[in-house]
N, C-alpha and C positions, 0 to 999 in steps of 0.2 A: 504494500500500500504506500502511495506517495505521501509526502508531507502535507500536500494541499488537501488530500482526502482524509487525513487523520481527524478524529474528533477533537474538539477543544477540551481544555481542562475543565471548563464550566460544564460541558456536556457530560463528562465523566462524573463530576460532582453531583449533577442533577440526577444521573442514573443511580448513584449511591443513595441519595435521599429517597428515590423511588423505592429502592429495596427496603429501606428502613420503614417507610410508610406501609408497604405491603406486608412486612413482617408483623407490624403492630395490628394490622387488620386480620391477619391470619390467626394471631394469638387470641384476639377478641372473638373471632368466629368459633375457635375451639372452646373457649370458655363458655360460650352461649349455645353450644351444640345441643341439638334435640335428640340425637341418636347416632348410631354408628355410621350412617350414610346421610348425614346432613348435607343438603346441597350447598348451603352457605360455606361450609368448611371446604367442600370440593372446589367451589369457585375461588375462595381465598387462596387455596393451595396453588391453583393454576396461575393466579395473578402474581403470587410470590415467585413461582418458578419462572414466569416470563420476565419479571423485573430483574431477577438474579442473572438470568441468561443474557439479557441486554447489557447489564452492568459488566458482566464478565467479558463480553465482546468489546465493549468500548474501552475497558481497562487494558485489554491486550493490544488493541489497535493504537492506543495513545502511549502506553508505557511499556508494552511488551511484557506485561505481568498477567498472572491468572489468579483466580480465587481458589480457596481450598474446598469449595462446595461443588458437589456433583448433583446435577439436576436429574432425578430419576425419570425414566420414560413412562408413558402412560400405559402400564401393563394391566390396568384394571378399568372396568367400565364405569361411567358415571351412574349415579342413582337412577333406578328405574322410575320413569314418570308416565309409562303407558297405561292403558286400561287395565283395571284389576281383573276383568273378565273379558279377555279378547275374543272377538267373534271371528277373527281371521289371523293368519300368521304367514310369514315368509321365512323360508330357509335359504340362507346364503352360504354357499360353499366355495372355497378356494383350495385347490390342490396344486402344488408346484412340482414339476418334474424336470430332470436334466436328461437330455438325449445322450445316454452313455454309449450306446452301440447303434449308430445309424444304419449299419448294414443289416442287423437283426430287425430293426424297425421296418426297413423297406422290404425285407423278405416276408415279414408277416403281412404287409400291405399287398404284396404280389399275390399271396394266397387268397386274400379277400377279393382282389381284382379278378383272379382266375375263376373263382366260384360264382361271380356275378355275370350272368349271361347277358344282362342289359347294360353292361359297362361300356362307356364310350371307347372308341378306337385309340384315343390318346391315353397312354399309360401314366397315371398320376403317381404310381408307386416309384417312379424313377427319381423323385426328389424327396427330401426330408419333409418339407411342408406339405407336399402332396400325400405322402404316406400318413402323416398325422391326420390329415383330413379324412382319409379313407378309414383309418382305425377308429377315430372318435365318432365317425358317422355310422360305423358298423356295430360297435360295442357300447354298452352303457358305461357311464363314468365309474360306477362302483366296480364293474368287472375289470376295467382297465386298472383301477387301483389295486385289485387283488391279484392281477396277472401282469403287473407293470414290468417285471423282469423279462417275461416272455417277449415283450414288445421293445426291449432294449432301452427301457426307461429307468431312471433312478429317482426315488422319492425325495422330495424336499419338504418344506414346511406345509402344513395344511390347517385350515380352520373352518369351523362351521358355526354360524350365527343363527339363532332363532329369534325373529323379531315379531312383535305383536302389532296388530292393526285393529282399527275400529270396524272396518268393513273390507271385504275383498275388493281388489282392484278390478277395473273393467278389463275385458279381454284385449290383449295387445297394448294396454296402456303404458307399460314400462319396458317393453321389449327393446326399444331403441337404446335405452340407457338403464340397464337393470340394477346397477350398483351406485348410481349417482346420489340418490336421496335416501341414504341409510341413516336413520336417526339412532345414534348409540344409546340414547336414553329409553329407547323402546326395545332394547335387546333383552329378551327374557333369560337366555342363557347362551353360552358359547363353549366350544370345545376346541382346544388347540393341540396340535401335534408338531413337535420340533426336536431335532437332535440336540438342541440346547438343553432340554430337560434331561436327556440321557447323559450328557456330559456332567451336569450338576449331580445327577444320581451317582455316576461313577466316582466323582470327587468325594461324595459322602461315604461311599463304600471304602475308598482308599483311606479316608480318615479313620473309619471304624477299624480297618485292618491294622493301621498303625497303632491304634490304641490296644488292639488285641495282642499285637506283637510285644508291646511294652508290658502288658499284663502277663504274657507268657514268659517273658524274661524274668519278671518278678517271681513267677511261680517256680521257674528253674532255680533262681537264686535261693528261694525258700527251701526247695528240695535239696540243694547243695548244702544249705545251712543245716537242715535236719540230718543229712547224712554225716556231716562233720560232728554234730552233737552226738549222734549214735555211736560214731567211732570213738569219740572222746569218752562216752559212758563206758564203752567196752574196755578201753585202756585203763580207766579208773578202777573198774571191777577187777581186772587182771592184777593190777598193782596191789589192790586191797587183799585179794586172795593170797598173793605172794607174801605180803607182810604178815598175814595171819599164820601162814605155814611156818614162816621163820620164827614167829613168836612161840608157836607150839613146839618147834624143835628146841628152842632155848629152854622152855619149861620142862621138857622131857629129859634134857641132858643131866641135870642134877639127880633125878630119880634113877637113871641108869648107873651113874657113878656110885650112888648109895647101895644099889643092889650088888654091884661088883664087889664092894667092900664087905 
């Protein structure tokens, strides 16, 4: 960024003041919260996050410095404000795939093409985008999801949102732009699938294994300690028996001498 485009010191100061104001508003909303999903707290949180992000950017642009704060992403939905008894619903699904094996994908498309007697003379299976069109036109999305490896695809993230509506949409009403007007406050529930969750789970397992290893080492130390104590007890018992035998020998010696006389 050039010097001319840099924010002024006054702009940075104003952004810092905005953070302070947003922080006070957020605290006040938390103190007055009416429940776990109070919309006022949610709005105040977003305002604070936006103010902090703006300040962080201006601070960096002006002084090449950053704040110690990390603004969390919106991984949760806002409070539900839809109808309590929805008379209609929409199910929005997104599944991501990577084309891992293009040749396998096109080979499957050729099979579909060969089985279709009414297929046009032009072979669509000769290109990746043509093969995708053939396969997704022939198979249901759920079947492709369950057989994705057969089609040379690799699964990515996926999500499913169930949204509530007051009434069903008219036929063809939203087909031109099916995902444009999704109101997150009308989402009844959602289900997400991602390798990110698997990585977090693996990290937890590794942490637990580390703890178990430490505990096992402790148990081994205890076992070694018990073994040492057992060995020590055996040595003490042996020494004690030896001392007793020597004492008995000493007591018997005068008696034997007396008998000899």
